[in-house]
C-alpha positions as CSV (number, residue, x, y, z in Angstrom):
1,M,0.4,6.5,-16.3
2,K,-2.4,4.4,-17.4
3,R,0.6,2.1,-19.1
4,F,2.5,1.9,-15.9
5,R,-0.7,1.0,-13.9
6,G,-1.3,-2.2,-16.7
7,V,2.8,-3.0,-16.2
8,I,1.8,-2.9,-11.9
9,I,-1.3,-5.0,-12.7
10,L,0.7,-7.4,-14.9
11,T,3.2,-7.5,-12.3
12,L,0.4,-8.2,-9.9
13,L,-1.4,-10.6,-12.0
14,P,0.9,-13.6,-11.5
15,L,0.7,-13.9,-7.5
16,W,-3.4,-13.2,-7.5
17,L,-3.8,-16.2,-9.8
18,P,-2.5,-18.5,-7.1
19,L,-4.6,-16.5,-4.4
20,V,-8.0,-16.2,-6.3
21,G,-9.0,-20.4,-5.6
22,S,-11.5,-21.8,-7.4
23,I,-14.6,-20.3,-9.9
24,E,-18.0,-21.6,-8.5
25,G,-20.3,-21.3,-11.4
26,A,-19.4,-18.3,-12.8
27,Q,-18.5,-16.0,-10.4
28,E,-14.4,-15.5,-10.1
29,A,-13.6,-15.8,-6.0
30,Q,-11.9,-12.3,-5.4
31,P,-9.1,-12.3,-3.3
32,T,-9.1,-10.8,-0.1
33,E,-7.1,-7.5,1.9
34,Y,-4.7,-9.6,2.9
35,Q,-3.8,-11.2,-0.1
36,L,-3.9,-8.1,-1.8
37,K,-1.8,-6.8,0.6
38,A,0.5,-9.8,0.4
39,A,1.5,-9.0,-3.5
40,F,1.4,-5.3,-2.5
41,L,4.6,-6.6,0.2
42,F,6.3,-8.5,-2.8
43,N,5.9,-5.6,-5.7
44,F,7.5,-3.3,-2.8
45,A,10.1,-5.5,-2.4
46,M,10.9,-5.7,-6.3
47,F,10.6,-1.7,-6.8
48,V,12.9,-0.9,-3.4
49,E,16.4,-0.9,-3.9
50,W,18.6,-2.3,-1.1
51,P,22.3,-1.4,-0.7
52,Q,24.7,-4.4,-1.1
53,Q,25.8,-4.5,2.6
54,A,22.3,-5.6,3.5
55,F,22.9,-8.9,2.2
56,V,25.7,-11.0,3.2
57,E,26.1,-12.9,0.5
58,R,24.7,-12.6,-3.0
59,T,22.1,-15.2,-2.5
60,S,21.8,-14.2,0.8
61,P,17.7,-14.8,2.0
62,F,15.5,-11.6,1.7
63,I,13.9,-11.8,5.2
64,I,10.1,-10.6,5.4
65,G,9.4,-10.2,9.2
66,V,5.9,-9.5,10.8
67,L,5.7,-8.1,14.1
68,G,3.1,-8.5,16.4
69,E,0.0,-10.4,15.9
70,N,-0.1,-11.7,12.2
71,P,-3.4,-10.4,9.9
72,F,-1.9,-12.3,7.0
73,H,-2.3,-15.8,8.9
74,D,-1.0,-17.8,5.8
75,D,-1.6,-16.0,3.2
76,L,1.9,-14.3,3.2
77,Q,3.6,-17.2,3.0
78,K,1.3,-18.9,0.1
79,A,1.9,-15.5,-2.1
80,L,5.8,-15.2,-1.2
81,Q,6.3,-19.3,-2.1
82,N,8.8,-20.1,-4.7
83,K,9.7,-16.1,-5.5
84,R,12.9,-15.0,-5.2
85,I,14.2,-11.0,-5.9
86,D,17.2,-11.6,-7.9
87,D,19.3,-14.2,-6.3
88,H,17.9,-13.8,-3.3
89,P,14.8,-16.1,-1.8
90,L,12.3,-15.0,0.3
91,V,11.6,-16.2,3.8
92,V,8.4,-14.9,6.3
93,R,9.7,-15.0,10.0
94,E,7.5,-13.7,12.7
95,I,8.9,-11.0,15.0
96,R,8.5,-11.2,18.7
97,L,11.0,-8.4,19.5
98,P,11.3,-4.6,17.6
99,A,15.2,-5.8,17.9
100,E,14.8,-9.2,16.1
101,A,13.8,-6.8,13.6
102,T,17.1,-5.5,12.6
103,N,17.5,-8.7,10.8
104,C,14.6,-8.2,8.3
105,H,14.8,-6.5,4.9
106,L,11.0,-5.5,5.0
107,L,9.0,-5.6,8.3
108,F,5.2,-5.2,8.2
109,I,4.4,-4.0,11.5
110,S,1.0,-5.0,13.0
111,A,-1.4,-2.4,14.4
112,S,-1.2,-4.5,17.1
113,E,1.9,-2.6,18.2
114,K,0.8,0.8,18.1
115,K,1.7,1.2,21.7
116,R,5.1,0.0,20.7
117,L,5.7,1.9,17.6
118,P,8.2,4.8,18.8
119,E,10.3,1.9,20.5
120,V,10.3,0.1,17.6
121,L,11.1,2.9,14.9
122,Q,14.0,4.1,17.3
123,V,15.3,0.4,17.4
124,L,15.2,0.4,13.1
125,K,16.6,4.1,12.7
126,G,19.3,3.7,10.0
127,K,18.9,0.4,9.4
128,S,18.2,-0.7,6.0
129,V,14.6,-2.0,6.7
130,L,11.5,-1.2,4.8
131,T,8.7,-0.4,7.3
132,V,4.9,-1.4,6.1
133,S,2.1,-0.7,8.1
134,E,-1.7,-0.2,8.1
135,M,-1.8,2.0,11.4
136,D,-3.1,5.7,10.9
137,G,-0.6,8.1,10.8
138,F,2.2,5.7,10.1
139,T,4.0,7.6,7.8
140,D,4.1,10.8,9.5
141,E,5.4,8.9,12.7
142,G,8.5,7.9,10.6
143,G,7.2,4.7,8.7
144,M,8.3,4.4,5.3
145,I,5.0,2.7,3.6
146,N,1.3,2.5,5.1
147,F,-1.3,0.8,3.7
148,V,-4.6,2.8,3.3
149,L,-7.9,2.1,2.3
150,Q,-10.0,4.1,-0.4
151,G,-13.4,2.5,-0.5
152,T,-12.8,-1.2,-1.1
153,K,-9.3,-0.3,-3.2
154,V,-6.2,-1.2,-1.2
155,R,-4.0,1.9,-1.7
156,F,-0.7,2.9,-0.3
157,Q,1.4,6.0,0.8
158,I,5.1,6.3,0.8
159,N,7.8,8.6,3.2
160,K,10.7,8.8,1.3
161,E,12.3,10.9,3.4
162,T,12.4,8.2,6.6
163,A,13.8,5.0,3.9
164,A,16.0,7.5,2.0
165,A,17.5,8.3,5.4
166,A,17.8,3.9,5.8
167,G,19.4,3.6,2.8
168,L,16.6,2.9,0.7
169,K,15.9,3.9,-3.1
170,I,12.1,3.9,-4.1
171,S,11.9,3.6,-7.2
172,S,9.8,6.6,-8.6
173,K,7.7,3.9,-10.7
174,L,6.5,2.9,-6.8
175,M,6.1,6.3,-6.1
176,N,3.7,7.4,-8.4
177,L,1.8,4.5,-7.5
178,A,1.5,6.0,-4.1
179,V,-1.8,8.2,-2.4
180,R,-0.9,11.1,-0.1
């Protein structure tokens, strides 16, 4: 388990380095919460398998949508710049309406959408869209991955059954890192 965590850290390290910023004196700047969450989103995409029909072509873009207020600002765009998943370039889109979310592969649902959550999840039911949020009870309500803070650490919960119902296969390696 410790060895696997080391692999994840090494996987995330290239994403964190550009985000960390400059070194002032002897202190290194720590990544912000949303810089870390942006790196996690990339890794979620790396450790989840989508069905072939989720992509029109072998080189179609992998679309990451943000529904509602964007807490990442430009951190998500910076973290994903020039990154690919297999042959799929990563594209970030701001989503305004739940129906637009069906065109995403991964959808971050902002806490600002709490009131519309049942509608959003209903629109996405059965679609191969990995839903991620940071709302209390998100995975209990049918979301797939939920960020949680434990002290100052960013962790995540996974609803594997909901993901499987959408045709998504979550790696056991990612499942082992989830908290409950």
